C-alpha positions in Angstrom: 100.0 136.5 88.4 97.4 133.8 87.7 98.9 130.4 88.7 99.0 128.4 85.4 101.0 125.4 84.3 100.8 126.3 80.6 100.1 129.5 78.7 96.7 129.4 77.0 96.2 131.4 73.9 93.6 134.2 74.2 92.0 135.8 71.2 90.0 139.0 71.5 87.7 140.1 68.6 87.0 143.6 69.6 84.8 146.4 68.3 85.6 147.8 64.9 86.0 151.5 65.6 89.3 153.2 66.3 88.4 154.5 69.7 86.7 151.3 70.7 89.8 149.3 69.7 92.1 151.5 71.8 89.8 151.3 74.8 89.5 147.5 74.6 93.3 147.2 74.5 93.0 147.8 78.3 91.3 144.4 78.5 93.9 142.8 76.3 96.7 144.4 78.2 95.3 143.2 81.6 94.9 139.6 80.4 98.5 139.6 79.1 99.8 141.0 82.4 98.4 137.8 84.1 100.6 135.5 82.0 98.4 134.7 79.0 99.4 134.9 75.4 97.0 137.4 73.9 96.0 138.3 70.3 93.7 141.2 69.7 91.9 141.5 66.4 91.2 144.9 65.0 92.0 146.6 61.7 92.9 149.8 63.4 94.8 148.4 66.4 96.8 146.2 64.0 98.5 149.3 62.6 99.8 150.1 66.1 101.8 146.8 66.4 105.1 148.6 66.4 104.3 150.2 69.8 102.7 147.2 71.5 105.0 144.3 72.6 102.8 142.5 75.2 99.8 141.9 72.9 99.8 140.6 69.3 97.7 143.0 67.3 96.2 141.4 64.2 93.7 142.6 61.5 90.2 141.1 61.4 90.2 137.8 59.5 87.9 137.4 56.5 84.7 135.5 57.5 85.9 132.5 55.5 89.1 132.4 57.5 87.7 133.1 61.0 87.5 129.5 62.2 91.0 128.6 60.8 92.4 131.8 62.5 90.9 131.2 65.9 90.8 127.4 66.2 94.0 127.1 68.2 92.9 129.7 70.8 91.9 128.1 74.0 90.0 131.3 75.0 88.0 133.4 72.5 86.5 136.7 73.7 84.3 138.8 71.3 82.5 142.1 71.6 78.9 141.1 70.7 78.1 144.7 69.6 81.0 144.8 67.1 80.0 145.7 63.6 82.6 143.2 62.4 80.9 140.4 64.3 77.5 141.4 63.0 78.7 141.3 59.4 80.0 137.8 59.7 78.2 135.0 57.9 75.6 133.0 59.8 77.9 130.0 60.1 80.8 132.1 61.3 78.6 133.9 63.9 77.3 130.5 65.1 80.8 129.1 65.5 81.9 132.2 67.4 79.0 132.1 69.8 79.5 128.3 70.4 83.2 128.6 71.0 83.7 132.1 72.4 82.7 134.3 75.4 80.7 137.4 74.5 81.3 140.7 76.3 80.0 144.2 75.8 81.4 147.7 76.4 78.9 150.1 74.9 75.6 150.9 76.6 72.4 148.9 76.2 71.0 145.8 77.8 73.4 142.8 77.5 71.6 139.8 76.0 74.5 137.6 74.8 74.9 135.4 77.8 77.0 132.3 77.0 74.7 129.4 76.3 77.4 126.8 75.8 79.1 126.7 79.2 79.8 123.0 79.2 81.2 123.0 75.7 83.3 126.0 76.7 84.7 124.2 79.7 85.5 121.2 77.6 87.3 123.4 75.0 89.4 125.2 77.6 90.0 121.9 79.3 90.3 123.5 82.7 87.4 124.6 84.9 89.5 127.2 86.6 90.2 129.0 83.3 86.5 128.8 82.2 85.4 130.4 85.5 88.0 133.1 85.2 87.0 134.2 81.8 83.2 133.6 82.1 83.4 136.6 84.6 83.7 138.7 81.4 80.4 137.4 79.9 78.6 140.6 80.7 78.8 144.4 80.2 82.3 145.4 81.4 81.1 148.1 83.7 80.7 148.2 87.4 77.7 150.4 88.0 75.8 153.4 86.6 77.2 155.4 89.5 80.8 154.7 88.5 80.0 155.2 84.8 78.9 158.7 85.5 82.1 159.5 87.3 84.7 157.8 85.1 85.7 157.1 81.5 84.8 153.8 79.9 88.5 152.8 79.9 88.8 153.4 83.6 85.5 151.6 84.3 86.8 148.5 82.4 89.8 148.4 84.6 87.6 148.9 87.7 85.4 146.1 86.5 88.4 143.7 86.2 89.5 144.6 89.7 86.1 144.2 91.4 84.5 141.4 89.4 87.2 139.0 88.2 90.0 137.0 89.7 92.8 138.6 87.7 95.7 139.3 90.0 97.0 142.3 88.0 94.9 144.9 86.1 96.4 147.3 83.7 94.6 150.6 83.2 96.2 151.6 80.0 96.3 150.3 76.4 100.0 149.4 76.9 101.2 151.4 73.9 104.8 152.7 74.1 105.4 156.3 73.3 107.3 157.1 70.1 110.8 158.6 70.5 109.6 161.9 69.2 109.9 165.4 70.8 106.8 167.2 71.7 106.2 170.7 70.3 104.8 173.4 72.6 103.1 175.1 69.6 101.6 172.3 67.7 97.9 171.9 68.1 96.0 168.9 66.6 92.5 169.7 65.5 90.3 166.6 64.7 87.0 168.0 63.5 85.2 164.8 62.5 83.9 161.6 64.1 82.0 158.4 63.3 78.7 160.4 63.3 78.0 163.9 62.1 75.7 164.6 65.0 78.7 164.4 67.4 80.7 167.1 65.6 81.1 170.7 66.6 80.4 173.1 63.8 82.8 173.2 60.9 82.9 177.0 60.7 83.7 177.1 64.4 86.7 174.8 63.9 87.9 177.1 61.1 87.6 180.1 63.4 89.4 178.3 66.2 92.3 177.4 63.9 92.5 181.1 62.8 92.5 182.2 66.5 95.2 179.7 67.4 97.4 180.7 64.4 97.0 184.3 65.3 98.2 183.5 68.9 101.4 182.0 67.6 100.4 178.3 67.6 100.6 175.9 64.7 97.2 174.2 64.2 97.1 171.1 62.1 93.9 169.4 60.8 93.8 165.6 61.2 91.1 163.9 59.1 90.8 160.7 57.1 91.9 160.5 53.5 88.3 160.7 52.3 87.8 164.0 54.3 91.0 165.8 53.3 89.7 167.5 50.1 86.7 168.9 51.9 88.7 170.2 54.8 91.5 171.6 52.6 88.9 173.7 50.8 87.4 174.8 54.1 90.6 175.7 56.0 92.6 177.2 53.1 96.0 178.4 54.1 95.1 178.7 57.8 96.3 175.2 58.6 97.8 172.2 56.8 95.8 169.0 56.3 98.4 166.3 56.1 97.8 162.8 54.7 98.3 160.2 57.5 98.6 156.9 55.6 98.3 154.7 58.6 97.1 154.8 62.2 100.7 154.4 63.3 101.6 157.6 61.5 98.7 159.4 63.2 99.7 158.1 66.6 103.3 159.3 66.1 102.0 162.8 65.1 99.7 162.9 68.2 102.8 162.1 70.3 104.4 165.3 69.1 101.6 167.8 69.7 101.0 170.1 72.7 97.2 169.6 72.7 94.4 167.8 70.9 91.1 169.4 70.2 88.1 167.5 68.9 84.8 165.8 69.3 83.8 162.5 71.0 85.9 160.4 68.5 88.5 157.7 68.1 91.1 160.3 67.4 90.7 161.7 70.9 91.4 158.2 72.5 94.4 157.7 70.2 95.8 161.1 71.1 95.3 160.4 74.8 97.1 157.1 74.4 100.0 159.1 72.9 100.1 161.3 76.0 98.6 164.4 74.5 96.2 166.4 76.7 92.8 166.6 75.1 90.0 169.2 74.8 86.7 167.6 73.7 83.2 169.0 72.9 80.1 167.1 73.8 76.4 167.7 73.2 75.0 166.7 76.6 76.2 166.3 80.1 75.1 162.7 80.4 77.4 161.8 77.4 80.4 163.5 78.9 82.1 161.3 81.3 81.9 157.8 79.8 83.3 158.4 76.4 85.8 161.1 77.3 89.5 160.3 76.6 91.4 158.6 79.4 95.1 158.3 80.2 96.0 161.9 79.8 94.7 165.3 81.0 91.2 165.8 79.6 89.0 168.8 79.5 85.4 168.4 78.4 83.2 171.2 77.2 79.4 170.5 77.2 76.8 172.6 75.4 75.2 175.2 77.7 71.5 175.2 78.5 69.1 175.3 76.6 71.2 174.2 73.6 72.2 171.0 75.4 68.6 169.9 75.1 68.4 170.4 71.4 70.0 167.5 69.5 70.6 169.4 66.3 71.6 172.7 67.8 73.9 171.8 70.7 76.9 173.2 68.7 75.5 176.7 69.4 76.0 176.1 73.1 79.8 176.0 72.8 81.5 179.2 71.6 84.9 179.5 69.9 86.1 181.7 72.7 85.3 179.0 75.2 87.2 176.3 73.3 90.2 178.7 72.8 90.3 179.5 76.5 90.2 175.8 77.3 93.2 175.1 75.1 95.2 177.9 76.7 94.2 176.7 80.2 95.3 173.2 79.3 98.6 174.3 78.0 99.3 176.6 81.0 98.7 173.7 83.3 101.2 171.5 81.5 103.8 174.3 81.5 103.4 174.9 85.2 104.1 171.3 86.1 107.6 170.3 87.2 109.5 168.3 84.6 109.2 165.1 86.6 105.4 165.4 86.5 104.9 166.1 82.8 101.9 164.7 81.1 104.1 162.2 79.3 105.1 160.5 82.5 101.7 160.8 84.2 99.8 159.2 81.3 102.3 156.5 80.6 103.5 155.5 84.0 102.6 151.9 84.9 99.0 152.2 86.1 98.5 148.7 87.4 96.5 147.4 90.3 97.9 144.4 92.2 95.1 142.6 94.0 95.6 141.9 97.7 94.6 138.3 98.5 
């Protein structure tokens, strides 16, 4: 643990998306493990408060309330690419830049170097702390080579191990599993994402659900409230399209399924955090590793050549049979494991790294 005589309050203003919020809980969980009092701000993560006891999960404050909300925090970290931060008023953004430490998770050149180091050290009132957290004033990735081989969540943990002075690094979001039994027949299908270009074809999802139902499984479509009508009309009586009123309810459902099938989406990261094995479809190989779901068994299917080179036709490079076989293969691997090595225990065992001094 970091040797501290008092417990500084650390506020993290993370990215706005569901998947980004879950991934950046790795950062919050690691800071909390080193003895700090941590609050993470995210509208999505806030709804998971019931299952996170180490980090206080809070909704994004209104721009007019930002300064009042964060003024008592000795350390303020913020994702400079967050859409929430970009939507703030000029005065709120200026205050955040002067009083906080910018970091970045997504790809792209990092330009938000902290320009108020002296003011930050004075605010923190301890040079040791300012040096500790200024290590995060960059892209939270180790190298391109590591990014190719690992998920973003794993790379954040590796970055904290290699590039900071934290004594303990947690490699998971720290969410507890709901006390819910897992069905061997329930398959969650999440056919949407934040961008239509990332989605596998709708008619193929319908065909997959039909195949799964015919094989004795119980497919369930998980989409947002605004997408339910469209998908209920598409899927008919093949599969139900429940209404999940909160992220908490969706997390609890994912904790009960045998497998998750979907795109590069926040739903996949939430399902992985709930311990469900995931099967994901990606357009191109170079997109595969970084944004795949971490923390549980993950199988990624990438469009075959030459469709992988065609941005608007990549869906043709992944067949329904291929996805169906991937689901069966994933389920068979889970069933062949001894009970002591189930995916529940593997994905939610304590994945912490104690640094050796």
